[in-house]
C-alpha positions in Angstrom: 12.3 16.0 7.3 15.4 13.9 9.0 17.3 11.2 7.4 16.1 11.7 3.8 17.7 11.1 0.7 16.4 12.1 -2.7 17.8 11.1 -6.3 16.6 12.8 -9.4 16.0 9.3 -11.0 16.3 5.6 -9.2 16.3 1.9 -10.5 13.7 1.6 -7.2 13.6 3.4 -4.0 13.2 0.2 -2.2 16.1 -1.8 -4.1 18.2 1.3 -3.0 17.3 0.6 0.4 18.2 -3.0 0.5 21.1 -2.2 -1.2 22.1 0.3 1.9 21.3 -2.2 4.2 23.5 -4.7 2.8 26.3 -2.5 2.4 25.9 -0.7 5.8 22.7 -1.7 8.5 23.6 1.5 9.8 20.3 3.4 8.7 17.9 4.6 11.3 14.6 3.8 11.7 12.2 6.3 9.6 15.1 6.6 6.8 13.5 8.1 3.8 14.2 7.3 0.1 12.4 9.3 -2.9 13.2 9.7 -6.4 11.2 11.8 -8.8 11.6 8.8 -11.3 11.5 5.5 -11.3 13.3 2.8 -13.7 12.7 0.1 -12.4 9.5 0.8 -10.3 7.6 -2.3 -8.8 4.1 -3.2 -7.6 2.6 -6.4 -6.4 2.4 -9.4 -8.0 5.5 -8.1 -10.0 3.5 -5.6 -11.6 5.4 -2.8 -13.2 4.5 0.9 -11.2 4.7 3.2 -14.2 4.9 7.1 -13.6 5.8 10.2 -15.4 9.0 12.0 -14.2 8.8 14.2 -11.8 4.9 14.0 -11.2 4.2 11.8 -8.8 5.4 10.8 -5.0 7.6 7.8 -5.0 9.3 7.1 -1.7 10.4 4.1 0.4 11.1 4.1 4.2 12.8 2.2 6.2 11.2 1.2 9.3 12.2 -0.8 12.0 9.7 -2.5 14.4 11.7 -4.9 16.1 9.3 -4.8 18.8 6.3 -6.6 16.7 6.2 -10.3 16.1 6.8 -11.7 13.0 3.6 -13.1 12.9 1.8 -9.8 13.2 3.6 -8.4 9.9 0.5 -7.0 8.4 0.2 -4.4 11.0 2.8 -2.9 9.1 0.5 -2.5 6.3 -2.3 -1.5 8.2 -0.8 1.3 9.5 0.6 2.3 6.4 -2.6 2.4 4.6 -4.8 3.7 6.9 -2.1 6.6 7.1 -2.2 7.3 3.4 -5.7 6.9 3.2 -6.5 9.3 5.7 -3.8 11.5 4.5 -5.7 11.4 1.0 -9.0 12.3 2.5 -7.6 15.8 3.2 -7.9 16.2 -0.4 -10.5 14.2 -2.1 -13.5 12.4 -0.9 -14.6 8.4 -1.8 -11.3 7.2 -0.6 -10.7 3.4 0.4 -8.2 0.5 1.0 -8.4 -1.9 -1.2 -7.3 -5.1 0.3 -4.7 -5.6 0.8 -3.1 -2.5 0.6 -3.5 -0.2 -2.6 -5.5 3.3 -2.2 -8.8 3.7 -4.1 -10.5 6.9 -5.0 -14.4 5.4 -6.2 -12.9 2.2 -8.4 -9.7 3.7 -9.5 -6.5 3.2 -7.8 -4.4 6.3 -6.9 -1.9 4.8 -4.6 0.0 1.4 -4.5 2.1 0.1 -1.7 4.9 -2.6 -1.8 6.2 -3.6 1.5 9.1 -6.0 2.0 9.7 -7.3 5.5 13.2 -9.5 6.9 12.9 -11.4 10.4 15.1 -12.1 13.0 14.0 -15.1 14.9 10.3 -14.4 15.8 10.2 -10.7 15.3 10.3 -8.4 12.6 13.9 -6.5 12.0 13.4 -4.2 9.0 10.4 -3.3 7.2 11.2 -1.5 3.4 7.6 0.5 2.9 7.3 1.3 -1.0 5.0 4.3 -2.1 3.8 5.5 -5.0 0.9 7.9 -5.0 0.0 9.3 -8.3 -0.3 13.4 -7.8 0.6 15.0 -10.9 -0.1 12.8 -13.5 -3.0 13.0 -16.3 -2.3 10.7 -19.0 -1.4 6.8 -18.4 -0.6 3.8 -20.7 -3.2 2.0 -21.9 -1.8 -1.4 -19.9 -2.6 0.4 -16.5 -6.7 -0.8 -15.7 -8.1 2.0 -13.8 -5.7 4.6 -12.8 -6.2 8.0 -11.2 -4.4 10.9 -9.6 -5.3 14.0 -7.2 -4.6 16.1 -10.2 -7.2 14.3 -12.4 -9.6 14.2 -9.6 -9.3 17.6 -8.5 -8.4 19.9 -11.6 -5.7 21.2 -9.1 -1.5 21.1 -9.3 0.4 20.2 -6.1 4.0 20.7 -4.9 5.4 17.3 -4.6 7.9 17.9 -1.8 5.5 19.7 0.3 2.8 16.9 0.0 5.6 14.1 0.6 6.5 15.7 3.9 2.7 15.4 4.7 2.0 12.3 3.8 5.2 10.7 5.9 4.3 13.0 8.6 0.9 11.0 8.4 2.3 7.7 8.2 5.2 8.8 11.2 1.9 9.6 13.5 -0.4 6.4 12.8 2.8 4.3 13.3 3.4 6.1 16.9 -0.3 6.0 17.6 -0.2 1.9 16.8 3.0 1.4 19.1 1.9 3.5 22.1 -1.8 2.1 22.5 -3.7 2.7 19.3 -3.8 -0.6 18.0 -7.4 -1.2 17.9 -7.7 2.1 16.5 -5.8 1.3 13.8 -7.4 -2.2 12.7 -10.9 -0.4 13.4 -10.0 2.2 10.8 -8.3 -0.5 8.5 -11.6 -2.4 8.3 -13.7 0.3 8.0 -12.5 2.2 5.2 -12.3 -1.2 3.2 -12.8 -1.2 -0.1 -16.5 -3.0 -0.9 -17.1 -3.3 2.8 -20.3 -5.2 3.1 -20.9 -5.0 -0.8 -22.0 -7.7 -2.7 -19.0 -7.9 -5.6 -17.3 -10.1 -7.9 -14.1 -11.9 -7.1 -12.4 -14.3 -9.3 -9.9 -17.4 -8.2 -6.7 -17.4 -10.6 -6.1 -21.2 -11.8 -2.9 -20.3 -13.2 -1.3 -23.0 -12.2 -3.8 -25.7 -13.3 -4.4 -24.2 -16.3 -8.0 -24.3 -15.6 -10.5 -21.1 -16.0 -10.4 -19.0 -13.1 -13.2 -19.4 -10.7 -15.6 -16.3 -11.1 -18.3 -16.3 -7.7 -19.9 -13.4 -6.1 -19.2 -12.7 -2.2 -18.9 -9.5 0.7 -15.8 -8.0 2.0 -16.7 -8.6 6.2 -13.2 -8.0 7.3 -9.9 -9.1 7.2 -7.9 -11.3 9.9 -5.1 -10.1 12.1 -2.4 -11.8 9.8 -4.1 -10.3 7.0 -6.5 -12.8 5.8 -9.6 -11.5 3.5 -13.3 -12.5 5.2 -15.9 -13.1 2.3 -19.0 -13.9 3.2 -20.5 -16.0 -0.2 -23.8 -15.6 -1.4 -24.7 -19.3 0.1 -24.2 -17.6 3.9 -20.7 -19.3 4.6 -17.8 -17.3 5.4 -14.4 -18.0 4.0 -10.8 -16.9 4.7 -8.3 -16.2 1.4 -4.8 -15.7 1.5 -3.4 -12.5 -0.4 -3.3 -14.1 -4.3 -5.5 -16.8 -3.7 -8.4 -14.4 -4.8 -8.4 -11.3 -6.6 -11.2 -8.3 -7.4 -13.2 -8.2 -10.1 -13.1 -4.4 -11.1 
């Protein structure tokens, strides 16, 4: 891999790339920063990403999708989610994309993705894509609700260096696919692989600000809008749109 920087230990690989951009904004497109261990790994919704030393894939990619309108920023999430899901399908079955961009195997989380975009004018300037994929870890903290790993699923052990090369290659392949006429292909793949697609399930609307009880309801995912909002068909037949953090899965 070109432009690959590896650390035995880091705060977080996303943070390291941001620091690089502040000190010298010259890092090329597809710069990769990886680590064996993160002391301050982060996930979505300010969650902590737990990872055993040297057991998993922890890396960030610096992308420069300057041709992409800021209103289309969710395309980065689609590209990376599809790439990682397709790569994991080489090893395990029952892979799905849990909106917006977690990767699940059945009802358990195997991969988390954190994307931090910067905008210049009306277009994206950079996208820092942080990825954590559980590979060889077999024991997790009780505070983690539903984790799994390749080792737990397959009962095999893996060389993380080899897997990093594979998954980065797949992300680059799908990225190039998207920007060379494959927009509909990526969008269709993303929607097809959605976790709980067309399946009635329970969801929660968190009422954190009002301190009221959370609202629980049943609905089925029917797709995702171009801007990343979730389309849910409620049991009364109505279709409603939800932005990120407005609704949560109940698993």
